[in-house]
Every structure is written in structure tokens, then in C-alpha cells.
N, CA, C and O atoms as CSV, one atom per row, in Angstrom:
chain,resi,resn,atom,element,x,y,z
A,1,MET,N,N,65.736,141.352,73.155
A,1,MET,CA,C,64.987,142.018,74.022
A,1,MET,C,C,63.748,141.557,74.647
A,1,MET,O,O,62.807,140.992,74.089
A,2,THR,N,N,63.888,141.914,76.046
A,2,THR,CA,C,62.656,141.172,76.746
A,2,THR,C,C,61.673,141.572,76.789
A,2,THR,O,O,61.933,142.668,76.292
A,3,ARG,N,N,60.361,141.620,77.043
A,3,ARG,CA,C,59.415,142.531,77.399
A,3,ARG,C,C,59.706,143.715,78.087
A,3,ARG,O,O,59.673,144.882,77.698
A,4,ASP,N,N,60.046,143.142,79.360
A,4,ASP,CA,C,60.176,144.006,80.155
A,4,ASP,C,C,61.424,145.348,79.757
A,4,ASP,O,O,61.414,146.562,79.963
A,5,GLN,N,N,62.405,144.433,79.116
A,5,GLN,CA,C,63.243,145.921,78.635
A,5,GLN,C,C,62.951,146.461,77.705
A,5,GLN,O,O,63.727,147.371,77.412
A,6,ASP,N,N,61.768,146.253,76.761
A,6,ASP,CA,C,61.658,146.932,76.021
A,6,ASP,C,C,60.638,148.589,76.657
A,6,ASP,O,O,60.765,149.792,76.428
A,7,LEU,N,N,59.759,147.825,77.437
A,7,LEU,CA,C,58.799,148.656,78.176
A,7,LEU,C,C,59.211,150.016,79.018
A,7,LEU,O,O,58.661,151.112,79.126
A,8,VAL,N,N,60.667,149.346,79.677
A,8,VAL,CA,C,61.372,150.474,80.412
A,8,VAL,C,C,62.047,151.095,79.214
A,8,VAL,O,O,61.916,152.318,79.190
A,9,GLU,N,N,62.617,150.667,78.387
A,9,GLU,CA,C,63.010,152.012,77.586
A,9,GLU,C,C,61.895,152.794,76.900
A,9,GLU,O,O,61.929,154.023,76.976
A,10,ARG,N,N,60.875,152.170,76.214
A,10,ARG,CA,C,59.896,153.132,76.144
A,10,ARG,C,C,59.883,153.896,77.168
A,10,ARG,O,O,60.706,154.810,77.118
A,11,TRP,N,N,59.152,153.839,78.202
A,11,TRP,CA,C,59.082,154.484,79.436
A,11,TRP,C,C,60.183,155.905,79.257
A,11,TRP,O,O,59.667,157.022,79.242
A,12,VAL,N,N,61.385,155.792,79.155
A,12,VAL,CA,C,62.428,156.571,79.635
A,12,VAL,C,C,62.494,157.656,78.284
A,12,VAL,O,O,62.719,158.864,78.364
A,13,ARG,N,N,62.274,156.992,77.225
A,13,ARG,CA,C,62.114,157.894,75.821
A,13,ARG,C,C,60.953,158.666,75.597
A,13,ARG,O,O,61.022,159.639,74.846
A,14,ASN,N,N,59.444,158.225,76.393
A,14,ASN,CA,C,58.411,158.731,76.677
A,14,ASN,C,C,58.147,159.201,78.020
A,14,ASN,O,O,57.049,159.453,78.515
A,15,ALA,N,N,59.204,159.281,78.506
A,15,ALA,CA,C,58.769,159.418,80.470
A,15,ALA,C,C,58.420,161.095,80.496
A,15,ALA,O,O,57.580,161.231,81.385
A,16,SER,N,N,58.787,162.709,79.754
A,16,SER,CA,C,58.967,163.686,79.473
A,16,SER,C,C,57.446,163.681,79.157
A,16,SER,O,O,56.942,164.571,79.842
A,17,HIS,N,N,56.361,162.958,78.294
A,17,HIS,CA,C,55.323,162.846,78.035
A,17,HIS,C,C,54.349,162.431,79.142
A,17,HIS,O,O,53.138,162.452,78.925
A,18,TYR,N,N,54.790,162.100,80.180
A,18,TYR,CA,C,53.997,161.465,81.253
A,18,TYR,C,C,53.990,162.109,82.427
A,18,TYR,O,O,55.093,162.448,82.856
A,19,SER,N,N,52.487,162.520,83.433
A,19,SER,CA,C,52.724,163.137,84.843
A,19,SER,C,C,53.827,162.456,85.390
A,19,SER,O,O,54.722,161.694,85.024
A,20,GLU,N,N,53.393,163.064,86.482
A,20,GLU,CA,C,54.228,162.434,87.693
A,20,GLU,C,C,53.158,160.980,87.964
A,20,GLU,O,O,53.469,159.793,87.873
A,21,LYS,N,N,51.727,161.645,88.348
A,21,LYS,CA,C,50.959,160.976,88.722
A,21,LYS,C,C,50.599,159.488,87.859
A,21,LYS,O,O,50.155,158.442,88.333
A,22,ASP,N,N,51.022,159.859,86.182
A,22,ASP,CA,C,50.584,158.662,85.153
A,22,ASP,C,C,51.823,157.660,85.622
A,22,ASP,O,O,51.665,156.444,85.729
A,23,LEU,N,N,53.219,158.418,85.916
A,23,LEU,CA,C,54.171,157.214,85.955
A,23,LEU,C,C,53.802,156.540,87.302
A,23,LEU,O,O,53.894,155.314,87.351
A,24,LEU,N,N,53.286,157.398,88.684
A,24,LEU,CA,C,53.056,156.384,89.896
A,24,LEU,C,C,52.092,155.076,89.794
A,24,LEU,O,O,52.243,154.010,90.390
A,25,ILE,N,N,50.690,155.569,88.552
A,25,ILE,CA,C,49.956,154.242,88.454
A,25,ILE,C,C,50.532,153.291,87.395
A,25,ILE,O,O,50.287,152.085,87.369
A,26,ALA,N,N,51.074,153.738,86.795
A,26,ALA,CA,C,52.190,152.670,85.998
A,26,ALA,C,C,53.353,151.687,86.390
A,26,ALA,O,O,53.904,150.700,85.903
A,27,ILE,N,N,53.473,152.730,87.911
A,27,ILE,CA,C,54.786,151.370,88.663
A,27,ILE,C,C,53.605,151.058,89.711
A,27,ILE,O,O,53.958,150.352,90.655
A,28,TYR,N,N,52.921,151.269,89.704
A,28,TYR,CA,C,51.554,150.622,90.925
A,28,TYR,C,C,50.741,149.633,90.150
A,28,TYR,O,O,49.835,148.954,90.633
A,29,VAL,N,N,51.186,149.610,88.782
A,29,VAL,CA,C,49.645,148.286,88.087
A,29,VAL,C,C,50.915,147.680,87.619
A,29,VAL,O,O,50.655,146.498,87.391
A,30,HIS,N,N,52.392,147.963,87.318
A,30,HIS,CA,C,53.657,146.687,87.368
A,30,HIS,C,C,53.857,146.224,88.934
A,30,HIS,O,O,53.880,145.043,89.280
A,31,ILE,N,N,53.987,147.267,89.762
A,31,ILE,CA,C,53.970,146.380,91.063
A,31,ILE,C,C,52.752,144.963,91.499
A,31,ILE,O,O,52.824,143.794,91.880
A,32,ARG,N,N,51.951,145.725,91.236
A,32,ARG,CA,C,50.502,144.223,91.324
A,32,ARG,C,C,50.788,143.463,90.387
A,32,ARG,O,O,50.760,142.245,90.563
A,33,GLU,N,N,51.103,143.974,89.272
A,33,GLU,CA,C,50.895,142.492,88.486
A,33,GLU,C,C,52.118,141.488,88.852
A,33,GLU,O,O,52.097,140.266,88.705
A,34,LEU,N,N,53.491,142.489,89.504
A,34,LEU,CA,C,54.231,141.317,89.845
A,34,LEU,C,C,54.108,140.800,91.221
A,34,LEU,O,O,54.764,139.853,91.655
A,35,GLU,N,N,53.247,141.461,91.869
A,35,GLU,CA,C,52.735,140.728,93.466
A,35,GLU,C,C,51.960,139.639,92.960
A,35,GLU,O,O,52.164,138.542,93.478
A,36,ILE,N,N,50.924,139.747,91.846
A,36,ILE,CA,C,50.195,138.606,91.426
A,36,ILE,C,C,51.367,137.318,91.255
A,36,ILE,O,O,51.418,136.266,91.892
A,37,THR,N,N,52.290,137.819,90.141
A,37,THR,CA,C,53.129,136.457,89.513
A,37,THR,C,C,53.830,136.102,90.781
A,37,THR,O,O,54.226,134.941,90.879
A,38,VAL,N,N,54.040,136.920,91.753
A,38,VAL,CA,C,54.748,136.154,92.768
A,38,VAL,C,C,53.992,135.621,93.723
A,38,VAL,O,O,54.586,134.929,94.549
A,39,SER,N,N,52.843,135.755,93.836
A,39,SER,CA,C,51.271,134.693,94.343
A,39,SER,C,C,51.883,133.900,93.599
A,39,SER,O,O,52.962,133.469,94.005
A,40,GLU,N,N,51.469,133.553,92.534
A,40,GLU,CA,C,50.967,132.751,91.474
A,40,GLU,C,C,51.973,131.847,91.674
A,40,GLU,O,O,51.581,130.691,91.833
A,41,LEU,N,N,53.321,132.054,91.720
A,41,LEU,CA,C,54.575,130.967,91.531
A,41,LEU,C,C,54.684,130.755,92.952
A,41,LEU,O,O,55.342,129.716,92.993
A,42,THR,N,N,54.402,131.161,94.381
A,42,THR,CA,C,53.973,130.901,95.273
A,42,THR,C,C,53.772,129.629,95.356
A,42,THR,O,O,54.508,128.698,95.683
A,43,GLN,N,N,52.196,129.718,94.872
A,43,GLN,CA,C,51.006,128.723,94.498
A,43,GLN,C,C,51.419,127.837,93.853
A,43,GLN,O,O,50.823,126.767,93.980
A,44,ALA,N,N,52.283,127.881,93.152
A,44,ALA,CA,C,52.891,126.690,91.947
A,44,ALA,C,C,54.365,126.164,92.664
A,44,ALA,O,O,55.044,125.322,92.076
A,45,VAL,N,N,54.691,126.592,93.652
A,45,VAL,CA,C,55.879,126.115,94.391
A,45,VAL,C,C,55.441,125.037,95.621
A,45,VAL,O,O,56.055,124.027,95.966
A,46,ALA,N,N,54.181,125.581,96.171
A,46,ALA,CA,C,53.338,124.892,97.149
A,46,ALA,C,C,52.601,123.431,96.572
A,46,ALA,O,O,52.562,122.294,97.043
A,47,ASP,N,N,52.146,123.928,95.558
A,47,ASP,CA,C,51.200,122.542,94.833
A,47,ASP,C,C,52.323,121.528,94.122
A,47,ASP,O,O,52.116,120.355,93.812
A,48,LEU,N,N,53.661,122.335,93.929
A,48,LEU,CA,C,55.325,120.908,93.570
A,48,LEU,C,C,55.266,120.680,94.534
A,48,LEU,O,O,54.642,119.649,94.785
A,49,GLN,N,N,55.709,121.265,95.415
A,49,GLN,CA,C,55.950,120.374,96.896
A,49,GLN,C,C,55.046,119.219,97.477
A,49,GLN,O,O,55.533,118.304,98.140
A,50,THR,N,N,53.257,119.346,97.094
A,50,THR,CA,C,52.670,118.904,97.747
A,50,THR,C,C,52.999,117.774,96.658
A,50,THR,O,O,53.295,116.603,96.897
A,51,ALA,N,N,52.891,118.337,95.518
A,51,ALA,CA,C,53.099,116.995,94.758
A,51,ALA,C,C,54.077,115.954,94.945
A,51,ALA,O,O,53.700,114.784,94.890
A,52,VAL,N,N,55.753,116.343,95.243
A,52,VAL,CA,C,56.800,115.306,95.332
A,52,VAL,C,C,56.642,115.244,96.573
A,52,VAL,O,O,57.788,115.349,97.011
A,53,GLN,N,N,55.630,115.092,97.822
A,53,GLN,CA,C,55.507,114.705,98.723
A,53,GLN,C,C,54.847,113.018,98.519
A,53,GLN,O,O,55.028,111.836,98.811
A,54,GLY,N,N,54.053,113.880,97.859
A,54,GLY,CA,C,52.765,112.865,97.460
A,54,GLY,C,C,53.715,111.362,96.933
A,54,GLY,O,O,53.629,110.199,97.326
A,55,VAL,N,N,54.628,112.020,95.868
A,55,VAL,CA,C,55.197,111.084,95.089
A,55,VAL,C,C,55.766,109.960,95.907
A,55,VAL,O,O,55.649,108.735,95.884
A,56,ALA,N,N,56.640,111.110,96.876
A,56,ALA,CA,C,57.506,110.695,97.812
A,56,ALA,C,C,56.620,109.480,98.653
A,56,ALA,O,O,57.055,108.330,98.589
A,57,ASP,N,N,55.737,109.676,99.209
A,57,ASP,CA,C,54.883,108.882,99.664
A,57,ASP,C,C,54.315,107.754,99.190
A,57,ASP,O,O,53.885,107.000,100.063
A,58,ARG,N,N,54.193,107.440,98.163
A,58,ARG,CA,C,54.108,106.208,96.953
A,58,ARG,C,C,54.952,105.641,96.679
A,58,ARG,O,O,54.782,104.427,96.790
A,59,VAL,N,N,56.244,106.070,96.206
A,59,VAL,CA,C,57.412,105.526,95.861
A,59,VAL,C,C,58.179,104.907,97.340
A,59,VAL,O,O,58.866,103.886,97.315
A,60,GLY,N,N,58.033,105.378,98.082
A,60,GLY,CA,C,58.391,105.106,99.494
A,60,GLY,C,C,58.639,103.801,100.120
A,60,GLY,O,O,59.741,103.364,100.451
A,61,PRO,N,N,57.433,103.189,100.254
A,61,PRO,CA,C,57.594,102.243,100.439
A,61,PRO,C,C,58.065,101.037,99.884
A,61,PRO,O,O,58.557,100.097,100.509
A,62,ALA,N,N,57.811,101.160,98.178
A,62,ALA,CA,C,58.222,100.695,96.910
A,62,ALA,C,C,60.036,100.385,97.308
A,62,ALA,O,O,60.663,99.342,97.495
A,63,VAL,N,N,60.524,102.174,97.317
A,63,VAL,CA,C,62.136,101.557,97.202
A,63,VAL,C,C,62.332,101.183,98.850
A,63,VAL,O,O,63.516,100.950,99.090
A,64,THR,N,N,61.637,101.095,99.788
A,64,THR,CA,C,62.185,100.468,101.344
A,64,THR,C,C,62.005,99.365,100.824
A,64,THR,O,O,62.919,98.815,101.438
A,65,ALA,N,N,61.395,98.180,99.904
A,65,ALA,CA,C,60.680,97.302,99.573
A,65,ALA,C,C,61.918,96.659,98.792
A,65,ALA,O,O,62.234,95.474,98.900
A,66,LEU,N,N,62.619,97.654,97.943
A,66,LEU,CA,C,63.545,97.152,96.995
A,66,LEU,C,C,64.783,96.979,97.430
A,66,LEU,O,O,65.656,96.192,97.063
A,67,GLN,N,N,64.763,98.074,98.529
A,67,GLN,CA,C,66.244,97.955,98.952
A,67,GLN,C,C,66.330,96.594,99.868
A,67,GLN,O,O,67.237,95.762,99.829
A,68,GLU,N,N,65.283,96.576,100.615
A,68,GLU,CA,C,65.393,95.046,101.404
A,68,GLU,C,C,66.100,93.876,100.760
A,68,GLU,O,O,67.076,93.244,101.164
A,69,ALA,N,N,65.033,93.671,99.134
A,69,ALA,CA,C,65.068,92.755,98.356
A,69,ALA,C,C,66.410,92.531,97.918
A,69,ALA,O,O,66.994,91.460,97.754
A,70,LEU,N,N,67.020,94.319,97.666
A,70,LEU,CA,C,68.456,94.314,97.465
A,70,LEU,C,C,69.531,93.441,98.234
A,70,LEU,O,O,70.426,92.731,97.776
A,71,ALA,N,N,69.014,93.823,100.106
A,71,ALA,CA,C,69.866,93.136,100.939
A,71,ALA,C,C,69.821,91.633,100.651
A,71,ALA,O,O,70.707,90.780,100.590
A,72,ALA,N,N,68.389,91.592,100.483
A,72,ALA,CA,C,68.805,89.885,101.163
A,72,ALA,C,C,69.454,89.812,99.278
A,72,ALA,O,O,70.671,89.637,99.335
A,73,ALA,N,N,69.071,89.880,98.089
A,73,ALA,CA,C,69.709,89.452,97.322
A,73,ALA,C,C,71.704,89.212,97.316
A,73,ALA,O,O,72.558,88.367,97.047
A,74,ASN,N,N,71.583,90.381,97.729
A,74,ASN,CA,C,73.216,90.461,98.211
A,74,ASN,C,C,73.582,89.303,99.707
A,74,ASN,O,O,74.690,88.802,99.901
A,75,ALA,N,N,72.816,89.169,100.266
A,75,ALA,CA,C,73.286,87.762,101.450
A,75,ALA,C,C,73.287,86.699,100.773
A,75,ALA,O,O,74.154,85.831,100.873
A,76,ALA,N,N,71.968,86.645,99.745
A,76,ALA,CA,C,72.216,85.335,99.275
A,76,ALA,C,C,73.097,85.260,98.450
A,76,ALA,O,O,73.572,84.131,98.319
A,77,ASN,N,N,73.613,86.245,97.670
A,77,ASN,CA,C,75.352,86.232,96.584
A,77,ASN,C,C,75.925,85.677,97.098
A,77,ASN,O,O,76.512,84.742,96.553
A,78,GLN,N,N,76.121,86.039,98.889
A,78,GLN,CA,C,77.261,86.073,99.361
A,78,GLN,C,C,77.227,84.555,100.343
A,78,GLN,O,O,78.289,83.994,100.615
A,79,GLY,N,N,76.549,84.274,100.581
A,79,GLY,CA,C,76.427,83.130,100.462
A,79,GLY,C,C,76.675,81.699,99.538
A,79,GLY,O,O,77.094,80.612,99.937
A,80,LEU,N,N,76.224,82.145,98.032
A,80,LEU,CA,C,76.621,81.418,96.982
A,80,LEU,C,C,78.127,81.051,96.933
A,80,LEU,O,O,78.675,79.952,96.851
A,81,GLN,N,N,78.766,82.660,97.031
A,81,GLN,CA,C,79.784,82.152,96.569
A,81,GLN,C,C,80.637,81.917,97.526
A,81,GLN,O,O,81.785,81.768,97.108
A,82,ALA,N,N,80.423,81.774,99.365
A,82,ALA,CA,C,80.931,81.275,100.286
A,82,ALA,C,C,81.162,79.698,99.707
A,82,ALA,O,O,82.132,78.955,99.854
A,83,SER,N,N,79.996,79.504,99.055
A,83,SER,CA,C,79.318,77.799,98.624
A,83,SER,C,C,80.221,77.733,97.365
A,83,SER,O,O,80.685,76.593,97.334
A,84,LEU,N,N,80.608,78.357,96.461
A,84,LEU,CA,C,81.130,78.151,95.597
A,84,LEU,C,C,83.108,78.227,96.188
A,84,LEU,O,O,84.017,77.596,95.649
A,85,ASP,N,N,83.225,79.027,97.193
A,85,ASP,CA,C,84.921,79.086,97.149
A,85,ASP,C,C,84.842,77.425,97.400
A,85,ASP,O,O,85.428,76.594,96.706
A,86,GLN,N,N,83.848,77.096,98.731
A,86,GLN,CA,C,83.801,75.749,99.344
A,86,GLN,C,C,84.585,74.616,98.085
A,86,GLN,O,O,85.524,73.822,98.042
A,87,ALA,N,N,83.582,75.117,97.228
A,87,ALA,CA,C,83.278,73.611,95.980
A,87,ALA,C,C,84.618,73.691,95.258
A,87,ALA,O,O,85.250,72.807,94.680
A,88,ILE,N,N,84.918,75.146,95.465
A,88,ILE,CA,C,86.372,75.027,93.950
A,88,ILE,C,C,87.513,74.681,94.998
A,88,ILE,O,O,88.633,74.309,94.646
A,89,ALA,N,N,87.190,74.812,96.092
A,89,ALA,CA,C,88.679,74.552,97.068
A,89,ALA,C,C,88.268,72.880,97.685
A,89,ALA,O,O,89.299,72.464,98.214
A,90,ALA,N,N,87.233,71.895,97.785
A,90,ALA,CA,C,87.128,70.854,97.207
A,90,ALA,C,C,87.726,70.282,96.096
A,90,ALA,O,O,88.601,69.430,95.939
A,91,ASP,N,N,87.208,70.795,95.543
A,91,ASP,CA,C,87.586,70.120,93.805
A,91,ASP,C,C,88.876,70.277,93.760
A,91,ASP,O,O,89.398,69.171,93.623
A,92,VAL,N,N,89.927,71.424,93.825
A,92,VAL,CA,C,91.284,71.639,93.955
A,92,VAL,C,C,91.735,69.880,95.086
A,92,VAL,O,O,92.323,68.892,94.645
A,93,ALA,N,N,91.409,69.997,95.961
A,93,ALA,CA,C,91.659,69.144,96.922
A,93,ALA,C,C,91.332,67.817,96.195
A,93,ALA,O,O,92.132,66.886,96.096
A,94,ASP,N,N,90.352,67.824,95.807
A,94,ASP,CA,C,90.050,66.328,94.925
A,94,ASP,C,C,91.304,66.101,93.598
A,94,ASP,O,O,92.154,65.228,93.418
A,95,ASP,N,N,91.036,66.967,93.062
A,95,ASP,CA,C,92.538,67.369,91.885
A,95,ASP,C,C,93.644,67.044,92.181
A,95,ASP,O,O,94.461,66.507,91.433
A,96,GLU,N,N,93.848,67.462,93.786
A,96,GLU,CA,C,95.438,67.293,94.431
A,96,GLU,C,C,95.245,65.674,95.040
A,96,GLU,O,O,96.152,64.884,95.304
A,97,ALA,N,N,94.269,65.534,95.124
A,97,ALA,CA,C,94.212,63.730,95.737
A,97,ALA,C,C,94.083,62.845,94.625
A,97,ALA,O,O,94.575,61.726,94.763
A,98,PHE,N,N,93.434,63.168,93.387
A,98,PHE,CA,C,93.421,62.656,92.054
A,98,PHE,C,C,95.181,62.508,91.332
A,98,PHE,O,O,95.745,61.429,91.152
A,99,ALA,N,N,95.711,63.722,91.052
A,99,ALA,CA,C,97.018,63.703,91.560
A,99,ALA,C,C,97.876,62.739,91.653
A,99,ALA,O,O,98.591,62.165,90.831
A,100,ALA,N,N,97.653,62.606,93.119
A,100,ALA,CA,C,99.038,61.879,94.195
A,100,ALA,C,C,98.241,60.151,93.619
A,100,ALA,O,O,99.119,59.296,93.512
A,101,GLN,N,N,96.957,59.681,93.314
A,101,GLN,CA,C,96.961,58.535,92.914
A,101,GLN,C,C,97.272,58.274,91.935
A,101,GLN,O,O,97.724,57.131,91.860
A,102,VAL,N,N,97.244,59.144,90.527
A,102,VAL,CA,C,97.789,59.074,89.439
A,102,VAL,C,C,99.544,58.802,89.360
A,102,VAL,O,O,100.112,57.845,88.834
A,103,ALA,N,N,100.106,59.872,89.999
A,103,ALA,CA,C,101.171,59.592,90.334
A,103,ALA,C,C,101.544,58.227,91.004
A,103,ALA,O,O,102.507,57.589,90.579
A,104,GLN,N,N,101.025,57.920,91.719
A,104,GLN,CA,C,101.252,56.422,92.302
A,104,GLN,C,C,101.331,55.020,92.200
A,104,GLN,O,O,101.874,54.003,92.632
A,105,LEU,N,N,100.029,55.759,90.944
A,105,LEU,CA,C,99.694,54.141,89.844
A,105,LEU,C,C,101.081,54.500,89.179
A,105,LEU,O,O,102.008,53.759,89.504
A,106,GLN,N,N,101.398,55.642,88.194
A,106,GLN,CA,C,102.628,55.556,87.627
A,106,GLN,C,C,103.513,55.464,88.168
A,106,GLN,O,O,104.347,55.659,87.284
A,107,ALA,N,N,104.158,55.260,89.242
A,107,ALA,CA,C,105.413,54.888,90.611
A,107,ALA,C,C,105.150,53.321,90.245
A,107,ALA,O,O,106.010,52.746,89.578
A,108,ASP,N,N,104.039,52.647,90.643
A,108,ASP,CA,C,103.694,51.646,90.819
A,108,ASP,C,C,103.940,50.694,89.275
A,108,ASP,O,O,104.412,49.604,88.953
A,109,LEU,N,N,103.536,51.433,88.862
A,109,LEU,CA,C,103.453,50.357,86.952
A,109,LEU,C,C,104.961,50.821,86.419
A,109,LEU,O,O,105.281,50.448,85.290
A,110,ALA,N,N,105.752,51.498,87.074
A,110,ALA,CA,C,107.208,51.527,86.923
A,110,ALA,C,C,107.683,50.477,87.399
A,110,ALA,O,O,108.393,49.778,86.677
A,111,ALA,N,N,107.423,50.112,88.686
A,111,ALA,CA,C,108.010,49.173,89.411
A,111,ALA,C,C,107.855,47.900,89.358
A,111,ALA,O,O,108.574,46.953,89.678
A,112,ALA,N,N,106.411,48.030,88.736
A,112,ALA,CA,C,105.901,46.563,88.088
A,112,ALA,C,C,106.812,45.983,86.331
A,112,ALA,O,O,107.163,44.862,85.962
A,113,ASN,N,N,106.896,47.153,85.746
A,113,ASN,CA,C,107.843,47.122,84.437
A,113,ASN,C,C,109.702,46.270,84.721
A,113,ASN,O,O,110.383,45.404,84.171
A,114,ALA,N,N,109.804,47.106,85.775
A,114,ALA,CA,C,111.014,47.056,86.412
A,114,ALA,C,C,111.038,45.307,86.494
A,114,ALA,O,O,111.493,44.413,85.781
A,115,ALA,N,N,110.290,45.377,87.764
A,115,ALA,CA,C,110.469,44.062,88.001
A,115,ALA,C,C,110.186,42.856,86.688
A,115,ALA,O,O,110.871,41.881,86.379
A,116,ALA,N,N,109.180,43.263,86.223
A,116,ALA,CA,C,108.683,42.323,85.034
A,116,ALA,C,C,110.174,41.916,84.036
A,116,ALA,O,O,110.413,40.796,83.583
A,117,GLY,N,N,111.201,43.381,83.832
A,117,GLY,CA,C,111.952,43.323,82.914
A,117,GLY,C,C,113.018,42.256,83.586
A,117,GLY,O,O,113.385,41.143,83.209
A,118,GLU,N,N,113.409,43.161,84.891
A,118,GLU,CA,C,114.204,41.534,85.909
A,118,GLU,C,C,113.983,40.720,85.523
A,118,GLU,O,O,114.782,40.009,84.913
A,119,ALA,N,N,112.341,40.380,85.787
A,119,ALA,CA,C,112.068,38.521,85.625
A,119,ALA,C,C,112.263,38.273,84.109
A,119,ALA,O,O,113.003,37.298,83.979
A,120,ALA,N,N,111.961,38.677,83.159
A,120,ALA,CA,C,112.467,38.715,81.700
A,120,ALA,C,C,113.314,38.293,81.432
A,120,ALA,O,O,113.303,37.334,80.660
A,121,ALA,N,N,114.806,38.953,82.091
A,121,ALA,CA,C,115.806,39.060,82.114
A,121,ALA,C,C,116.748,37.441,82.500
A,121,ALA,O,O,117.711,36.858,82.001
A,122,THR,N,N,115.880,37.221,83.574
A,122,THR,CA,C,116.364,36.181,84.650
A,122,THR,C,C,115.922,35.099,84.210
A,122,THR,O,O,116.489,34.061,84.550
A,123,ILE,N,N,114.284,35.043,82.945
A,123,ILE,CA,C,113.875,33.959,82.269
A,123,ILE,C,C,114.930,33.579,81.237
A,123,ILE,O,O,115.474,32.477,81.306
A,124,GLU,N,N,115.303,34.652,80.067
A,124,GLU,CA,C,116.181,34.343,79.386
A,124,GLU,C,C,117.680,34.114,79.474
A,124,GLU,O,O,118.551,33.918,78.626
A,125,ALA,N,N,117.675,34.213,80.869
A,125,ALA,CA,C,119.026,33.470,81.626
A,125,ALA,C,C,119.133,32.532,81.284
A,125,ALA,O,O,119.447,32.233,80.132
A,126,ASN,N,N,118.892,31.739,82.231
A,126,ASN,CA,C,117.567,30.404,82.440
A,126,ASN,C,C,117.041,29.612,80.939
A,126,ASN,O,O,116.668,28.485,81.263
A,127,VAL,N,N,116.962,29.715,80.164
A,127,VAL,CA,C,116.339,29.592,78.969
A,127,VAL,C,C,117.827,29.099,78.218
A,127,VAL,O,O,117.938,28.060,77.566
A,128,GLY,N,N,118.882,30.043,78.455
A,128,GLY,CA,C,120.259,30.415,77.641
A,128,GLY,C,C,120.579,28.753,78.250
A,128,GLY,O,O,120.536,27.714,77.592
A,129,GLN,N,N,120.912,28.923,79.748
A,129,GLN,CA,C,121.594,27.703,80.552
A,129,GLN,C,C,120.960,26.660,79.959
A,129,GLN,O,O,121.792,25.862,79.528
A,130,LEU,N,N,119.719,26.291,79.733
A,130,LEU,CA,C,118.907,24.840,79.223
A,130,LEU,C,C,119.340,25.002,77.732
A,130,LEU,O,O,120.088,24.071,77.434
A,131,ASN,N,N,119.160,25.746,76.828
A,131,ASN,CA,C,119.906,25.000,75.515
A,131,ASN,C,C,120.908,25.175,75.563
A,131,ASN,O,O,121.450,24.616,74.610
A,132,THR,N,N,121.882,25.893,76.430
A,132,THR,CA,C,123.710,25.194,76.367
A,132,THR,C,C,123.522,24.175,76.979
A,132,THR,O,O,124.277,23.526,76.255
A,133,ILE,N,N,123.046,23.173,77.952
A,133,ILE,CA,C,122.804,22.390,78.523
A,133,ILE,C,C,121.718,21.322,77.560
A,133,ILE,O,O,121.803,20.099,77.668
A,134,ALA,N,N,121.048,21.770,76.937
A,134,ALA,CA,C,120.600,20.693,76.082
A,134,ALA,C,C,121.387,20.356,74.692
A,134,ALA,O,O,121.328,19.320,74.030
A,135,ALA,N,N,122.026,21.358,74.488
A,135,ALA,CA,C,122.997,21.122,73.002
A,135,ALA,C,C,124.432,20.433,73.335
A,135,ALA,O,O,125.138,20.164,72.363
A,136,ALA,N,N,124.994,20.079,74.842
A,136,ALA,CA,C,125.922,19.594,74.826
A,136,ALA,C,C,125.927,18.080,75.094
A,136,ALA,O,O,125.268,17.529,75.976
A,137,PRO,N,N,126.684,17.527,74.294
A,137,PRO,CA,C,126.771,16.204,73.844
A,137,PRO,C,C,126.431,15.159,75.611
A,137,PRO,O,O,126.790,15.357,76.772
A,138,PRO,N,N,125.573,14.063,74.924
A,138,PRO,CA,C,125.639,13.471,76.422
A,138,PRO,C,C,126.930,13.030,77.023
A,138,PRO,O,O,127.966,13.002,76.359
A,139,ALA,N,N,126.862,12.637,78.455
A,139,ALA,CA,C,127.818,13.051,79.026
A,139,ALA,C,C,128.069,11.373,78.765
A,139,ALA,O,O,127.366,10.872,77.887
A,140,GLU,N,N,128.923,10.583,79.401
A,140,GLU,CA,C,129.534,9.570,79.077
A,140,GLU,C,C,129.454,8.833,80.781
A,140,GLU,O,O,129.819,9.375,81.824
A,141,PRO,N,N,128.841,7.416,80.600
A,141,PRO,CA,C,128.689,7.216,81.663
A,141,PRO,C,C,129.637,6.657,82.717
A,141,PRO,O,O,130.323,5.697,82.364
A,142,PRO,N,N,129.800,7.200,84.185
A,142,PRO,CA,C,131.065,6.489,84.351
A,142,PRO,C,C,131.370,5.925,84.710
A,142,PRO,O,O,130.619,5.444,85.558
A,143,VAL,N,N,132.934,5.169,84.571
A,143,VAL,CA,C,133.134,4.018,84.640
A,143,VAL,C,C,133.377,3.096,85.699
A,143,VAL,O,O,134.604,3.136,85.609
A,144,ALA,N,N,133.244,2.583,86.298
A,144,ALA,CA,C,133.155,1.733,87.041
A,144,ALA,C,C,133.847,0.604,87.625
A,144,ALA,O,O,133.288,-0.091,88.474
């Protein structure tokens, strides 16, 4: 139970013991106390508003500067992201060009291996013919 509720309850119980004048004086005293409390609260609200405005005045420029710095950082980040995207695209293009070169070199190597194989087969056939000729008995000179 609050102090005011307790006070009201006591007044109700003891109201028959007080005169109308005493009750009016008590009501006046409580109204006066309430007016003083409201006045103090009004002053506290005004002081708080002044303090809040003071904080806003002190913090406002810093917030503005931080917002500008954030905007600049975001712009720089977008620029860096664009540069990164370009670098990635160039890297992908370089990788594709490198892959094409590797594929061409592999094709050239396969063709060179095929040509070397054909040359080796021709050489082996020629060596075989030479061995056959060398192994044959010498031909008789023609009779004249």
C-alpha cells in the first residue's frame, strides 16, 4: 500500500473526528504539496530538455562527421569492390588464355609425337630393308 493510499484510508476511518474546516485545510495542504511536486517535475523536465539539447549540440557535429566518414568509406569500398571484380574478371580471362595455350601445346605435342612415331616406323622399315639387302648374298656379275 502506498503512502497516499494509507493516508486516504486513515482519513476515511477518522473522518467523523474532524471538522469540515480541518478536512478542507488538509485537502488544501495536499493540493499545495501536489502543486509544489508538479512545479518541481516541470522544472526537472525543462532541465532534462536543456541537457538533452546540450548533448545533441555536442554530439550532432560528431555524428555528422561520422556519417560523412561512413559515406566516404562506403564509396571507397564500392570502388575497391569494382576493382576487385575487374581483377577477378581479368584473372579469369588470363586463366582461360592460359588454358587455351596449354590445350594448344598439348595438341602440338600430340602431333609431334604422332609425327615422331611415323618417322620411327619409316626408319625401322628402312633399317629392315637395309638389313635384308645386307643379308642377301652378293649378286653375280652379269656375263657379257
